[in-house]
C-alpha positions as CSV (number, residue, x, y, z in Angstrom):
1,E,-16.3,232.7,-88.5
2,D,-14.4,236.1,-88.6
3,I,-11.1,234.4,-89.5
4,A,-12.7,232.5,-92.4
5,T,-14.1,235.8,-93.7
6,I,-10.8,237.6,-93.2
7,L,-8.9,234.9,-95.1
8,A,-11.4,235.2,-97.9
9,D,-10.9,238.9,-98.0
10,L,-7.1,238.5,-98.1
11,A,-7.5,236.2,-101.1
12,L,-9.2,239.1,-103.0
13,A,-5.8,240.9,-103.1
14,D,-4.4,238.2,-105.3
15,R,-6.7,239.3,-108.0
16,L,-5.0,242.7,-108.3
17,P,-3.0,243.3,-111.4
18,F,0.8,243.6,-111.2
19,S,2.2,247.1,-111.5
20,R,5.4,249.0,-111.5
21,Q,6.4,251.4,-108.7
22,A,5.0,254.9,-108.7
23,E,7.2,257.6,-110.2
24,P,8.9,259.5,-107.3
25,A,7.5,262.9,-108.1
26,E,5.7,265.4,-105.9
27,P,1.9,265.0,-106.4
28,R,-0.1,267.6,-108.3
29,R,-3.5,266.1,-108.0
30,I,-4.4,264.1,-104.8
31,L,-7.4,261.9,-104.2
32,L,-8.5,262.1,-100.5
33,T,-11.1,260.0,-98.7
34,G,-12.5,260.7,-95.3
35,A,-12.3,264.5,-95.5
36,T,-15.5,264.9,-93.5
37,G,-14.0,263.1,-90.5
38,F,-11.9,264.5,-87.6
39,L,-8.5,263.7,-89.0
40,G,-9.4,263.9,-92.6
41,S,-10.8,267.5,-92.3
42,H,-7.5,268.7,-90.8
43,L,-5.5,266.7,-93.3
44,L,-7.3,268.3,-96.3
45,L,-6.2,271.8,-95.2
46,D,-2.6,270.6,-94.4
47,L,-2.3,269.0,-97.9
48,L,-3.3,272.4,-99.3
49,R,-0.7,274.2,-97.1
50,A,2.1,271.7,-97.7
51,G,2.2,272.1,-101.5
52,D,0.4,273.3,-104.7
53,A,-1.6,270.2,-105.4
54,H,-5.3,270.1,-106.2
55,V,-7.3,267.8,-103.9
56,V,-10.2,265.7,-105.1
57,C,-12.4,264.7,-102.1
58,L,-14.6,261.7,-102.2
59,V,-17.7,262.3,-100.0
60,R,-20.7,260.0,-99.6
61,A,-23.8,261.9,-100.8
62,A,-26.6,261.8,-103.3
63,D,-24.8,264.1,-105.8
64,D,-21.8,266.3,-106.1
65,A,-23.6,269.4,-104.8
66,A,-24.8,267.6,-101.7
67,A,-21.3,266.2,-101.3
68,E,-19.8,269.7,-101.4
69,Q,-22.4,270.9,-98.9
70,R,-21.6,268.0,-96.5
71,L,-17.9,268.7,-96.7
72,A,-18.4,272.5,-96.0
73,E,-20.5,271.7,-93.0
74,A,-18.0,269.2,-91.7
75,L,-15.1,271.6,-92.1
76,A,-17.0,274.3,-90.2
77,G,-17.8,271.9,-87.4
78,Y,-14.0,271.3,-86.9
79,D,-13.1,275.0,-87.2
80,Q,-11.7,274.6,-90.6
81,P,-12.2,277.2,-93.4
82,W,-14.2,276.7,-96.5
83,S,-13.0,279.9,-98.2
84,F,-12.9,280.8,-101.9
85,E,-9.2,279.8,-102.0
86,V,-10.0,276.4,-100.5
87,R,-12.9,275.8,-102.9
88,R,-10.7,276.8,-105.8
89,R,-8.2,274.0,-105.1
90,V,-10.7,271.3,-104.1
91,T,-13.0,269.2,-106.2
92,V,-15.8,267.3,-104.3
93,L,-17.2,264.1,-105.9
94,A,-20.1,262.1,-104.6
95,A,-18.7,258.6,-104.1
96,D,-18.8,255.6,-101.7
97,I,-15.8,253.4,-101.1
98,R,-18.2,250.6,-100.1
99,Q,-19.5,250.4,-103.7
100,P,-17.9,248.8,-106.8
101,R,-15.7,251.4,-108.6
102,L,-16.6,253.8,-105.7
103,G,-20.1,254.1,-107.0
104,L,-18.8,256.1,-110.0
105,S,-19.5,255.7,-113.7
106,E,-17.0,253.9,-115.8
107,E,-16.1,257.2,-117.4
108,R,-15.5,258.9,-114.1
109,W,-13.5,256.0,-112.7
110,E,-11.2,256.1,-115.8
111,E,-10.9,259.8,-115.4
112,L,-9.7,259.5,-111.8
113,A,-7.3,256.8,-112.7
114,R,-5.8,259.0,-115.5
115,D,-5.7,262.4,-113.7
116,V,-4.9,261.6,-110.0
117,D,-1.3,261.0,-109.2
118,S,-1.6,260.2,-105.4
119,I,-4.3,258.6,-103.2
120,V,-4.7,259.3,-99.5
121,N,-7.1,257.0,-97.6
122,V,-8.4,258.3,-94.3
123,A,-12.0,256.9,-94.5
124,A,-12.8,254.3,-92.0
125,A,-15.8,253.0,-90.0
126,V,-14.7,253.6,-86.4
127,D,-17.0,251.6,-84.1
128,F,-15.6,249.5,-81.2
129,L,-18.9,247.6,-80.7
130,R,-19.5,246.3,-84.2
131,G,-18.1,243.0,-85.5
132,Y,-15.8,242.5,-88.4
133,P,-18.5,241.6,-90.9
134,S,-20.2,245.0,-90.5
135,L,-16.9,246.9,-90.8
136,R,-15.1,245.0,-93.6
137,Q,-16.8,246.8,-96.4
138,T,-15.5,250.2,-95.5
139,N,-12.3,249.2,-93.6
140,V,-11.0,246.4,-95.8
141,L,-12.7,246.2,-99.2
142,G,-12.6,250.0,-99.5
143,P,-8.7,250.2,-99.3
144,L,-8.6,247.2,-101.6
145,L,-10.7,249.1,-104.2
146,L,-8.4,252.2,-103.8
147,A,-5.4,249.9,-104.4
148,E,-7.0,248.8,-107.7
149,L,-7.5,252.4,-108.7
150,A,-3.9,253.2,-107.8
151,M,-2.8,250.3,-110.1
152,T,-5.0,251.3,-113.0
153,G,-3.3,253.3,-115.7
154,R,-0.3,255.3,-114.5
155,P,0.9,253.8,-111.1
156,K,0.1,256.0,-108.1
157,P,1.2,255.8,-104.5
158,L,-1.4,254.8,-101.9
159,H,-1.1,256.4,-98.4
160,H,-3.3,254.4,-96.0
161,V,-4.1,255.8,-92.6
162,S,-4.1,252.7,-90.5
163,S,-3.9,252.5,-86.7
164,V,-1.7,251.1,-83.9
165,A,-4.8,248.9,-83.3
166,V,-3.1,246.4,-85.6
167,F,-0.9,245.6,-82.5
168,N,-3.9,245.3,-80.0
169,E,-2.9,241.8,-78.9
170,V,-3.0,241.6,-75.1
171,G,0.6,240.9,-73.9
172,I,2.4,242.1,-77.1
173,E,5.9,243.3,-76.2
174,K,6.9,245.5,-79.1
175,M,5.1,248.0,-81.4
176,G,7.8,249.2,-83.6
177,E,7.1,250.5,-87.1
178,D,8.5,247.4,-88.7
179,D,7.7,244.9,-86.0
180,P,5.3,242.1,-86.7
181,V,1.7,243.1,-86.1
182,A,-0.6,241.1,-83.8
183,H,-1.7,237.5,-84.4
184,I,-5.2,237.7,-86.0
185,D,-6.6,235.0,-83.8
186,R,-5.7,237.0,-80.7
187,L,-7.6,240.2,-81.7
188,F,-11.0,240.5,-80.1
189,A,-12.6,243.7,-81.4
190,G,-14.0,243.9,-84.9
191,Y,-12.4,247.2,-85.4
192,D,-8.9,245.8,-84.6
193,K,-9.5,242.9,-87.0
194,S,-10.6,245.2,-89.8
195,K,-7.5,247.5,-89.5
196,W,-5.3,244.4,-89.3
197,A,-7.0,242.9,-92.5
198,A,-6.6,246.2,-94.4
199,E,-2.9,246.2,-93.8
200,A,-2.7,242.6,-94.8
201,V,-4.4,243.1,-98.1
202,L,-2.3,246.1,-98.9
203,R,0.9,244.3,-98.0
204,R,-0.1,241.8,-100.7
205,A,-0.7,244.7,-103.0
206,R,2.9,245.8,-102.3
207,E,4.0,242.4,-103.5
208,H,2.2,243.2,-106.8
209,G,4.2,246.4,-107.1
210,L,1.9,249.0,-105.5
211,T,3.7,251.7,-103.5
212,V,1.8,251.6,-100.1
213,T,2.6,253.8,-97.1
214,F,1.1,252.8,-93.7
215,L,0.4,255.8,-91.4
216,R,-0.6,254.5,-87.9
217,P,-2.0,257.0,-85.4
218,G,-2.8,255.9,-81.9
219,A,-5.4,257.9,-79.9
220,I,-6.0,261.2,-81.6
221,G,-6.2,264.2,-79.2
222,G,-7.7,267.6,-79.7
223,H,-6.1,270.4,-81.7
224,T,-3.5,272.3,-79.6
225,R,-4.5,275.7,-80.9
226,T,-8.2,275.5,-81.7
227,G,-9.1,272.9,-79.0
228,V,-11.4,271.0,-81.5
229,Y,-11.6,267.4,-80.4
230,N,-13.2,264.2,-81.5
231,P,-16.1,263.3,-79.1
232,A,-16.0,259.7,-80.2
233,D,-12.3,259.1,-79.5
234,L,-11.5,256.8,-76.5
235,S,-9.0,259.4,-75.2
236,T,-11.8,262.0,-75.0
237,G,-13.9,259.7,-72.8
238,L,-11.0,258.7,-70.7
239,I,-9.9,262.4,-70.0
240,G,-13.5,263.3,-69.3
241,A,-14.0,260.5,-66.8
242,I,-10.7,261.1,-65.0
243,S,-11.4,264.9,-64.6
244,R,-15.0,264.3,-63.4
245,F,-14.5,261.5,-61.0
246,R,-10.8,262.2,-60.1
247,T,-9.7,258.5,-60.4
248,V,-7.4,257.1,-63.0
249,P,-6.9,253.5,-64.0
250,A,-3.3,252.2,-63.5
251,F,-2.3,252.1,-67.2
252,K,1.2,251.7,-68.6
253,F,1.3,254.0,-71.7
254,L,-1.2,256.0,-73.6
255,N,-0.1,256.4,-77.3
256,L,-1.8,259.7,-77.8
257,A,-0.9,262.6,-80.1
258,P,-2.7,265.8,-81.1
259,V,-4.6,265.9,-84.4
260,D,-2.7,268.9,-85.8
261,W,0.7,267.1,-85.3
262,I,-0.6,263.9,-86.9
263,S,-2.1,265.8,-89.8
264,R,0.9,268.0,-90.6
265,T,3.3,265.0,-90.4
266,T,1.0,263.0,-92.7
267,A,0.8,265.8,-95.3
268,A,4.6,266.1,-95.3
269,I,5.0,262.4,-96.0
270,V,2.5,262.5,-98.9
271,F,4.6,265.2,-100.5
272,D,8.0,263.5,-100.0
273,P,8.6,260.7,-102.5
274,K,11.6,259.5,-100.5
275,A,9.2,258.7,-97.6
276,W,6.8,256.6,-99.6
277,G,6.3,252.9,-99.1
278,Q,7.3,252.8,-95.4
279,N,5.5,252.3,-92.1
280,Y,5.1,255.3,-89.7
281,N,3.7,255.2,-86.2
282,L,2.2,258.7,-85.7
283,T,1.8,258.3,-82.0
284,G,3.9,261.2,-80.6
285,R,5.5,260.6,-77.2
286,A,3.5,258.3,-75.0
287,E,1.8,259.5,-71.9
288,T,2.7,257.7,-68.7
289,L,0.8,257.2,-65.5
290,P,3.2,259.3,-63.3
291,E,3.2,262.1,-65.8
292,L,-0.6,262.2,-66.0
293,V,-1.0,262.2,-62.2
294,K,1.6,264.9,-61.7
295,D,0.0,267.1,-64.4
296,M,-3.4,266.8,-62.8
297,K,-2.1,267.4,-59.3
298,L,-0.3,270.6,-60.3
299,A,-3.5,271.7,-62.1
300,G,-5.3,271.4,-58.8
301,M,-7.0,268.1,-59.5
302,N,-5.8,265.4,-57.2
303,V,-6.6,262.0,-58.6
304,R,-6.7,258.5,-57.0
305,I,-5.1,255.6,-58.8
306,A,-7.3,252.6,-59.0
307,G,-6.8,249.1,-60.5
308,W,-8.2,248.7,-63.9
309,K,-11.2,246.5,-62.9
310,D,-12.0,248.6,-59.9
311,W,-11.9,251.8,-62.0
312,R,-14.2,250.3,-64.6
313,D,-16.7,249.0,-62.0
314,D,-16.7,252.4,-60.2
315,L,-17.3,254.3,-63.4
316,L,-20.2,252.1,-64.4
317,R,-21.7,252.4,-60.9
318,R,-21.4,256.2,-61.0
319,Q,-22.9,256.4,-64.4
320,E,-25.8,254.3,-63.3
321,T,-26.6,256.4,-60.2
322,D,-25.7,259.9,-61.6
323,P,-25.5,259.6,-65.4
324,V,-23.4,261.9,-67.5
325,P,-24.8,261.8,-71.1
326,E,-21.5,263.0,-72.6
327,L,-19.8,259.8,-71.3
328,D,-22.5,257.3,-72.5
329,F,-20.3,256.2,-75.5
330,L,-17.4,255.3,-73.1
331,V,-19.8,253.4,-70.8
332,R,-21.2,251.4,-73.7
333,I,-17.6,250.4,-74.6
334,L,-16.8,249.4,-71.0
335,S,-20.0,247.4,-70.8
336,S,-19.0,245.3,-73.8
337,P,-16.8,242.3,-73.0
338,T,-15.3,242.4,-76.5
339,A,-14.6,246.1,-76.5
340,V,-13.1,245.9,-73.0
341,K,-10.4,243.6,-74.5
342,L,-9.6,246.4,-76.9
343,F,-9.4,248.9,-74.1
344,E,-7.2,246.6,-72.0
345,A,-4.8,246.3,-75.0
346,L,-4.6,250.1,-75.3
347,M,-4.0,250.5,-71.5
348,F,-1.5,247.8,-70.9
349,G,0.4,247.7,-74.3
350,P,3.9,249.0,-74.7
351,E,4.9,252.4,-76.0
352,A,4.8,252.5,-79.8
353,G,8.2,252.8,-81.4
354,S,8.5,255.7,-83.9
355,E,12.1,256.0,-84.9
356,R,11.4,256.4,-88.6
357,T,8.8,259.1,-87.9
358,E,11.1,261.0,-85.6
359,A,13.9,260.9,-88.2
360,F,11.5,262.2,-90.8
361,V,10.2,265.0,-88.6
362,A,13.7,266.1,-87.8
363,R,14.8,266.0,-91.4
364,H,11.8,268.2,-92.5
365,R,12.2,270.5,-89.4
366,L,8.6,269.8,-88.4
367,P,7.5,270.2,-84.7
368,P,9.0,267.3,-82.8
369,A,6.7,264.7,-81.2
370,E,6.0,266.0,-77.7
371,R,3.9,264.5,-74.9
372,Y,0.3,265.5,-75.2
373,G,0.3,266.8,-71.6
374,S,-1.8,269.4,-69.7
375,E,-0.3,272.4,-71.6
376,A,-0.8,270.9,-75.1
377,Q,-4.4,269.7,-74.4
378,L,-5.5,272.9,-72.5
379,K,-7.6,274.3,-75.4
380,A,-9.3,270.9,-76.0
381,F,-9.8,270.4,-72.2
382,E,-11.6,273.7,-72.0
383,R,-13.9,272.8,-74.9
384,M,-14.6,269.4,-73.2
385,A,-15.5,271.3,-70.1
386,E,-17.8,273.7,-72.0
387,N,-19.5,270.7,-73.6
388,G,-19.9,268.8,-70.3
389,V,-17.5,266.0,-71.0
390,A,-14.7,267.1,-68.6
391,R,-14.7,269.2,-65.5
392,L,-12.3,272.0,-64.7
393,P,-11.1,272.8,-61.1
394,S,-13.6,274.9,-59.3
395,R,-14.1,276.8,-56.0
396,E,-15.9,273.8,-54.6
397,D,-12.7,271.8,-54.8
398,P,-10.3,271.8,-51.8
399,P,-7.9,274.9,-52.2
400,Y,-4.8,274.1,-54.2
401,L,-2.9,277.0,-52.6
402,S,-3.8,279.6,-49.9
403,F,-2.2,282.3,-47.8
404,R,-3.3,285.1,-45.4
405,E,-3.5,288.8,-46.0
406,R,-4.1,291.3,-43.2
407,M,-4.7,295.0,-43.7
408,K,-5.7,298.0,-41.4
409,G,-6.4,301.6,-41.9
410,Q,-9.0,304.4,-41.7
411,V,-12.3,305.0,-43.4
412,G,-15.0,307.7,-43.2
413,P,-18.0,309.0,-45.1
414,V,-17.4,309.6,-48.8
415,G,-15.7,313.0,-49.2
416,E,-15.2,313.6,-45.5
417,E,-12.5,312.9,-42.9
418,R,-11.4,309.3,-42.3
419,D,-12.1,308.9,-38.6
420,S,-12.9,305.2,-38.1
421,S,-10.6,302.2,-38.0
422,C,-11.0,299.4,-40.4
423,R,-9.3,296.0,-40.4
424,L,-9.4,293.3,-43.0
425,A,-8.4,289.6,-42.4
426,F,-8.5,287.5,-45.5
427,T,-7.6,284.1,-46.7
428,L,-6.7,284.2,-50.4
429,S,-6.8,280.9,-52.3
430,I,-6.8,279.4,-55.8
431,A,-8.4,276.1,-56.9
432,S,-5.7,275.6,-59.5
433,M,-2.9,277.4,-61.4
434,Y,-5.3,277.2,-64.4
435,Q,-7.6,279.6,-62.5
436,V,-5.0,282.3,-62.2
437,V,-3.1,281.8,-65.4
438,R,-6.3,281.7,-67.5
439,H,-8.6,284.0,-65.6
440,R,-6.3,285.9,-63.3
441,R,-8.7,285.6,-60.3
442,I,-8.0,284.8,-56.7
443,D,-10.7,283.7,-54.3
444,V,-11.3,285.5,-51.0
445,R,-12.7,284.4,-47.7
446,G,-12.5,286.1,-44.3
447,Q,-13.8,289.0,-42.3
448,V,-14.0,292.8,-42.3
449,V,-14.0,294.7,-39.0
450,C,-15.5,298.2,-39.3
451,E,-17.4,299.7,-36.4
452,R,-18.9,302.4,-38.7
453,I,-20.9,299.6,-40.3
454,H,-21.5,297.1,-37.4
455,P,-19.9,296.5,-34.0
456,E,-19.4,292.8,-35.0
457,P,-17.2,291.6,-37.8
458,L,-18.7,291.2,-41.3
459,T,-18.2,287.9,-43.1
460,V,-17.1,287.7,-46.7
461,V,-19.9,285.8,-48.5
462,E,-18.5,286.1,-51.9
463,G,-15.1,287.5,-52.9
464,E,-12.5,287.6,-55.6
465,I,-9.4,289.5,-56.6
466,Q,-8.7,290.3,-60.2
467,V,-5.0,290.5,-61.1
468,R,-4.1,293.4,-63.4
469,P,-7.8,293.7,-64.4
470,D,-7.5,296.3,-67.2
471,E,-4.3,295.0,-68.9
472,G,-2.2,298.2,-68.3
473,V,-5.0,300.7,-69.1
474,P,-5.1,303.5,-66.4
475,R,-8.2,304.3,-64.5
476,L,-10.6,306.9,-65.9
477,H,-9.3,310.5,-65.5
478,S,-6.2,309.2,-63.7
479,N,-2.6,308.1,-64.3
480,D,-3.1,305.2,-61.8
481,H,-2.8,301.7,-63.2
482,P,-4.8,299.0,-61.4
483,L,-2.7,296.2,-60.0
484,L,-5.4,294.3,-58.1
485,R,-9.1,294.8,-57.9
486,Y,-11.0,293.5,-54.8
487,R,-14.7,292.8,-55.2
488,L,-16.4,291.4,-52.1
489,V,-20.0,290.8,-50.8
490,L,-20.2,291.1,-47.0
491,E,-22.8,290.2,-44.5
492,D,-23.2,291.5,-41.0
493,R,-24.5,289.7,-38.0
494,D,-28.0,291.1,-38.6
495,G,-28.1,289.6,-42.1
496,N,-27.7,292.8,-44.0
497,R,-25.6,292.7,-47.2
498,W,-22.8,295.1,-48.0
499,W,-20.3,295.5,-50.9
500,L,-16.7,296.4,-50.8
501,E,-14.6,297.3,-53.8
502,G,-10.9,298.2,-53.6
503,F,-7.9,298.9,-55.8
504,K,-4.2,298.5,-55.4
505,T,-2.7,300.8,-58.0
506,A,0.7,301.6,-59.5
507,R,1.9,305.1,-60.1
508,A,5.1,306.5,-61.7
509,R,6.8,307.0,-58.4
510,R,9.6,305.3,-56.5
511,D,7.4,304.0,-53.6
512,L,6.8,300.6,-55.3
513,W,6.8,298.7,-52.0
514,K,4.1,300.9,-50.6
515,Q,2.0,300.7,-53.7
516,T,1.8,296.9,-53.5
517,R,0.6,297.1,-49.9
518,T,-1.9,300.0,-50.2
519,L,-5.6,299.4,-50.9
520,D,-8.1,302.2,-51.7
521,I,-11.5,300.9,-50.6
522,A,-15.2,301.9,-50.9
523,I,-18.1,300.3,-49.0
524,G,-21.8,300.5,-49.5
525,R,-25.1,298.7,-48.8
526,E,-26.1,296.1,-51.4
527,G,-27.7,297.9,-54.3
528,E,-26.8,301.4,-53.1
529,P,-23.9,303.8,-53.7
530,A,-20.8,303.9,-51.5
531,V,-21.2,305.4,-48.0
532,L,-17.6,304.9,-46.7
533,A,-14.2,305.3,-48.4
534,G,-10.7,305.0,-47.1
535,V,-7.3,303.5,-47.3
536,V,-6.0,300.3,-45.7
537,K,-2.5,298.9,-45.8
538,V,-0.7,295.6,-45.4
539,P,1.8,296.1,-42.5
540,G,5.3,295.6,-43.8
541,S,6.0,293.3,-40.9
542,S,3.2,290.8,-41.9
543,F,3.8,290.7,-45.7
544,L,6.6,288.1,-45.7
545,P,5.3,285.8,-43.0
546,D,1.8,285.8,-44.4
547,Q,2.1,286.0,-48.2
548,I,5.4,284.1,-48.8
549,D,6.4,282.0,-45.8
550,G,2.8,281.4,-44.9
551,I,1.7,279.9,-48.2
552,Q,-0.2,276.6,-47.6
553,V,-0.3,274.1,-50.4
554,D,-2.6,271.1,-50.7
555,P,-1.2,268.5,-48.3
556,R,-2.1,265.7,-50.7
557,L,0.8,266.8,-52.9
558,S,4.3,265.4,-52.2
559,S,6.8,267.8,-50.6
560,Q,8.5,268.2,-54.0
561,E,5.3,269.0,-55.7
562,Q,4.4,271.5,-52.9
563,R,7.6,273.3,-53.5
564,L,7.0,273.3,-57.2
565,A,3.5,274.6,-56.8
566,K,4.6,277.4,-54.4
567,L,7.4,278.4,-56.8
568,A,5.0,278.4,-59.8
569,W,2.6,280.7,-58.0
570,L,5.2,283.1,-56.8
571,S,6.9,283.3,-60.2
572,W,3.6,284.0,-61.9
573,F,2.4,286.5,-59.3
574,F,5.6,288.6,-59.1
575,L,5.8,288.6,-62.9
576,Q,2.3,290.1,-63.0
577,M,3.1,292.7,-60.3
578,G,6.4,293.6,-62.0
579,A,4.7,294.2,-65.3
580,G,2.0,296.3,-63.5
581,L,4.4,298.4,-61.6
582,A,6.4,299.1,-64.7
583,E,3.4,300.3,-66.8
584,P,3.0,303.8,-65.4
585,S,6.7,304.7,-65.9
586,L,6.7,303.3,-69.4
587,R,3.5,305.3,-70.2
588,A,5.0,308.5,-68.7
589,A,8.2,308.0,-70.8
590,A,6.2,307.4,-73.9
591,E,4.1,310.6,-73.3
592,L,7.3,312.5,-72.6
593,L,8.7,311.4,-75.9
594,D,5.5,312.4,-77.6
595,L,5.7,315.9,-76.0
596,R,9.3,316.3,-77.0
597,R,8.4,315.3,-80.5
598,D,5.7,318.0,-80.5
599,A,8.2,320.6,-79.2
600,I,10.6,319.7,-82.0
601,D,7.8,320.0,-84.6
602,R,6.8,323.4,-83.1
603,D,10.4,324.7,-83.4
604,K,10.5,323.6,-87.0
605,D,7.3,325.4,-87.7
606,K,8.6,328.6,-86.0
607,L,11.8,328.5,-88.1
608,A,9.8,328.0,-91.3
609,R,7.6,331.0,-90.5
610,K,10.7,333.2,-89.8
611,I,12.3,332.2,-93.2
612,R,9.0,332.8,-95.0
613,K,8.8,336.3,-93.3
614,L,12.3,337.2,-94.3
615,M,11.7,336.1,-97.9
616,I,8.6,338.3,-98.1
617,Q,10.5,341.4,-96.7
618,R,13.3,340.8,-99.2
619,E,10.8,340.7,-102.1
620,Q,9.2,343.9,-100.9
621,N,12.6,345.7,-100.6
622,R,13.3,344.9,-104.2
């Protein structure tokens, strides 16, 4: 039944008039559909940035005012501006691509056909559970209607945002930009069929003279800078499920690129007449299974690889026993036999070829297509975690990396002689490199032995170390710059709670080695001021064996990954310490220069006063 309907829809393209090619000139007035969607909202702003064109946005609403309000709200939801300058260059029309002549009056239709010189179609009904009949109006007949508008009056280019879903035939071997698309009878999902049919009708429009550009994203990832993501994209659900349950299906490639790269590249194509009329796979560089697993391991999230069917069954079982509402849409797709076929085609298809796109990007000096790995998706991943979709590494996870730190010294009542010994034996650990790079915090476990408090060791109940806590700002009424801040909650054998706070500080002196090993501490009962204060030090003989040679890395990592994890930690930590130790000397030098400048100014003022005095005496002598 679907094929019969599709063939009938393809026949509609034969009714289009014949037209000449569009004039190869940079557009001045662009018609854009789908501006309230995830990709369309970003593309609207990139079109405004890429040139001086005015953009007419078609938005489904009761009237133009409601359409403008809907667009403004959509842009705000995707962290896009709706400023005075944006409004000045954007016209919003209430329209519907599902309706004849876009639901516009004859006069308005003719006005668009006359004034617009480029059409960009991003609008689409994206639903992997609906059949072709319920999607065709938006995804097939809508583009056909825009083709008619493009061929009415002065010929205009039509840039159609399609999808690599046109290749979603299980077992397809190639997905190049000019390779044949899938066989229609081997597509299962209604969405795939509708995107295939849209390209088919527009290829027929090409034969009638229409200049048509096909722009095919794969999965669309979150913005690399703002972190805004599309909660309905399959990649969002996949990343969320993997991070939560720490299992990953054994896929071949994920054709996934960030929305900002796709949007910027699309805008550049729209403004380059030499690029029109071609096919572009805007898929970036595909993610592979080994790369994904390695990224997650090095982030402190060890994942288990499972077969596709086992992974799917496990996810459905987990969602049934302990549901995660944010993953409901993914579970609905995985529960649909038809939608599962789409998912399988995505997981086991080949890498999308994009030679033409890569050449275009290089020619225009745009950012090259890079893998949407852990670094690129960091902002989006954090947002997913805030919204409950994904889960970041936490202290409850097995330590990613740990080492010992031992200190000993003397303490005494605050303001009095230090007469009691104090020993600290800690295990410092991090759950992931994300934890230290993003938050600069190290977790602390261990014991404190201080007979002034209790004859038995005190246990660290809660503890963390902040690395360079004040970003180079010295402590109040002091020239000491904090390197590390220790904040611990201790419990003695009788159940009493104590707090310990300590600072390793940097000073403008030459004893740098001593500074990194010395900790000034204060101890007090929970909720009360400090009763003990003192200094403890890391013995020079224990620093190397404990904190460098003694680093323990998660044994589930390979030996190569363990070495890489250790190197990453040491590089980051010593860079932080080097910066912290340099700050006091730099500040002292800056203050010295300021003082010297004041001295020079004072000398100038003194000389000026002398000259003025001599001039007065000379006048009096006359």
